[in-house]
N, C-alpha and C positions, 0 to 999 in steps of 0.2 A: 336842296342838297347841292353843296359847295363841290365845284367842278376842280378835279385835279389838275395842279400846274403841270405842264410841259419844261422838265429842268434838262432833259438832254440836250448838249449843244449838237447842231445840225451838221454834219459833215459836208464840207464842199466838195468831197471826192478828189481822187487822184488824178492829175493828168500827165498828160505825156512829157512835160516839162518836168515834172517831179521826178518819172522815174528817170529821166536822163541825167539828171543831177545826183540822184541818188547811185547811179552807176558810175559817174564818173568819182563820185566821192569815194566808194570802193577801190575804184581801179587808183587813187591818188593813196588812200591808206595800204593798199597790196604794194606800192611803189616805196612806200617806206620802210615796210618789213621787208622788203625783196632781197636786198644786201644781206640779210640775217640767211640766207639758206645758201649753203654751200657749191650748190650743183641747179643747173637750171631745171630739170625734171621736177623737183620736190618745190621749187620756186613757182612753176604755174601750176602743180597741183593743190598748193598753198590758197593760190586765189580760186580754184574750182571748188575747194572746199568753201571756204568762206563764203562761195556765190551759192550752194548748197544750202549751207546752213542756215541762210539769208530769203531762203525760196520757199515757195509753200509747199515745197515735199513734206507728207504728212508727218513720216516716219525719220527721222535725222540718223539712222543706223549707216554703217559702212556700204551695205548694197545700196540703199536708194539714194545717198550721197556718191558714190560712183555711178551709178546709171543717170543721175541728174548730170554729171559730168561728161557722159557719153563715154564710160569705159564699160568693159566687158564684166569685169568682178571687181571684189572691194580690195585687193591684193596693194593696189598703189597707195588705197586712201589709209588703209592699215599701216603699210610701209611709213607714209609720211609721217604718222603720229606714234610710231613705235621703234623705229631706226633709221631715219635720215637726219643726216648730219644738217643741225641749223642751230642758229644761238637762241636759245629758249628765252635766256636772261633778257639778251636785247630786243627781241620781240615784244616780250612783257614791259619793257620799260617803253619802248617805242609807241605800243597800244595805250600805256598809263597818261604817255604826254597827250597822244591823239585825243584820250576822253577828255582829259582837263581843259585841253582846248575846245572842243565842243559843249561839254558842260560848265566851263570856268566861268558860268554868268553870276551875279549876286541873286542868290537864294535857289540856287540847283542844288539840289537833292537828288542822290542814288543812294539806292536800297538794295542789298542783296538778300535774298530769300531763301532758306534752304528749304524744300517740301519733302513729303515722303510719302511714298506710294505702296501702298498694300499689296503683292503681286500672289497669285495662285502657283503659278509655274516658277520656273527657270531661265526662260528663254531670252529673256529682255536682258540688256547690257545691264550690267552692275546690281543684278538682283540677286540678295542673299540673305541670309541673317544679319540682321544689322539693329542697330539702336532706331526705332521708327518714333521721331517725335510726333507724329499724327496719334498715336496711341500711347505713348511714353513707355512702350517694351522694345524687345529683342525680337523683329517679328522678319516676316521673308517680305522684304520690300526693296524698293527702288526709291534713292534720293535724286532729287533734281535741285538745281540750282539755278534762281532766275534773277535776272537784273530789270530794276525799276526806274525810270527817271521821272522826277518831278520838278517844276518851277512852281516857285511862289509868286 
């Protein structure tokens, strides 16, 4: 009987140097977009929001992101996304330039994928009757958008 070949690459593990480098990169990215915020409070909260989104926090809703940031309620995070004054077009442009710099290598591919998740209840954000690509029908579902990067 033929033995199966092991084809999975062995990970070398994350080092403290990696974590420091990633943290510095996030601070540099935040420094690029910080001038787009009219006040210091949303500017600092934007960094806390990014840290929460990139964290290992299982659910990325307002409560969990606020708790990750050390806040007692989600009001500040919700205000950041709904009514704080900031240049959304400028942030978009800054982030686009950042992504192009990071992925702008020969053979880089970025794939954006929308995936639908059937839901029973209505308590998760974005759940409602809408077209569900998974079933091809209008269903009670939630839609997630995912970004994946690959290098050839």
